[in-house]
N, C-alpha and C positions, 0 to 999 in steps of 0.2 A: 504494500500500500504506500503510495507516494505521499509527500508532504501536503500537496494540494487536496488529496482525498481525505487525509486526516483533518485538515482545516475545515472541510465541509461538515465533519462530525461535531465540531466544537459547539458548545452551547447547550441549551436545555431542550430535551425531548420528552414528550408525554407518552407513556405506554397506553395504547388504545386496545390492542388485541394481543392475546398471548395463548400459546399452547402449553405453557408451563403451569402445572398444578399449583406451584407456589404462589403465583400471582392471581390464580383463579379463586382463591379462598375468599369467602364473603367478609372475613374480618380485615382484609387488606384492600386499600383503595388509594387513589390519588398518587399514582406511581410516576416518578419522573427520573430520567437519567440525565446527569449533568456532566459534560465533558469539557475539560480544560487542557489545551495543548501545552506541553512543556518539554523541556530538554531533560533527558536522563543520560548524562554523558554526552556523546555526540549525536545520539538518536532522539527523534521526537516520539513522545508517547502521549497517551491521553490519560490524564488523571480523572478518575470516575467517581462520582458521588451519586448513589441511588437513594432517593428519598421516597418514603411511602408512609402511609398512615395504617397502623395495625391496632385494631380495637380502640380507635380514637386517639392513639398516641403516635407522634411522629418518630420514625426510625430512620437510620442512615446506614448504608453499606458503602464502604470505600474500597477502592482498588485502583489498579492501573491496567489499561488496555495497551498491550505492547504489540505493535504491528510486525507481522512476519514479512520480510522483504520479498517483493515480487508476487504478492498475492493479496487478497482481500481478507485474510485471516488475522484475527486479533487474539493474542494470548492474555487472558485476564489473570491477574495476581492480586489477591486481597491484601489489605493492610489492616493493622489493628487486630481486632478479634477475628477477622477473616483471613489472617496472614497465611494460614495453611491451605486455604482453598484456592484452587486454580481451575480454569476451564478455557475452552476455546470457542470462539464465535467467528462468524463470517458475515460480512456485509454483502447482502444479496441485491439491494436496491437503495439508492440514496439520491433522490431527485424530488423537486417540487415540495420540499418540506416533509417528505415521507421517507422513513428509514425502515427497511425490512432486514432483520437479522436472523441468522440461524445459530442455534446453540447446541453444542455437543451434549450427550448424555453424561450426567455426573452420578455420584452415589445417591443423591437425593432427588434428582430431576431427570425426566426423559429428554431425549433429543426433541427439539421443538423450534418454532419460529416466534418472533415478536414483531409487532408492527407499532412503530412509534411515529409521532408527528410533532411538528413545531407548535401546533395548536393544541390547547388544553381540551377543547370539546369540538366534536365534529358534527356537521350536518348529515342528514340521511344521504344526500347526494355525494358528499365527500366519502362516506363509508362505502357506497356503491362503487365509486371510482377506485378506491383502494382495493376492493375485492376483484375488480376487473384487472388490475395490475397483478394481483396474486395469481389469478387464473392464467395469465400469460407468461408467468415466470416458471420455467421448467423446474427450478430448484425448490419451489414451494408446493408443488402439486400434492405431495404426500402428507402435508401438514395442515392444509387449509381447513379440513374437517375437524381438527382439534382446537381451532381458535375460538376463544371466547372474549367478549367485550369485558374489559377490566376497568375502564375509566368511566363509570356510570354516574358519578356524583356531580 
């Protein structure tokens, strides 16, 4: 992933649809991913802060997304309480304020995709448009049926 593609990820994204059971729990809502581009040595990485409300209380998960050279793959490494957790994700689509990412299977989560947007809330037309994108992406075909709306407040 080149520096220009990393720069396009920077900023705040709101999780709209997810195939991950962790985010589909009724006790979790208002999920956002915040990416800040920074240098780690000579390489650019994304410092990540995931904010969500669980049972009415704000929670934060922090880590780094470290790009693998020559691909759209990111290696996540947690910090703080999450420092022993690692996983891999891949950017499948990042255009028009829509970000679609694939996540590998971990000990506690299945392989899945997430759909994030720059907007906190979507209109019905915007949701239909996103699903038309998903239907046309070869990499998402096996995951669309698992997606649930997670940003319903």
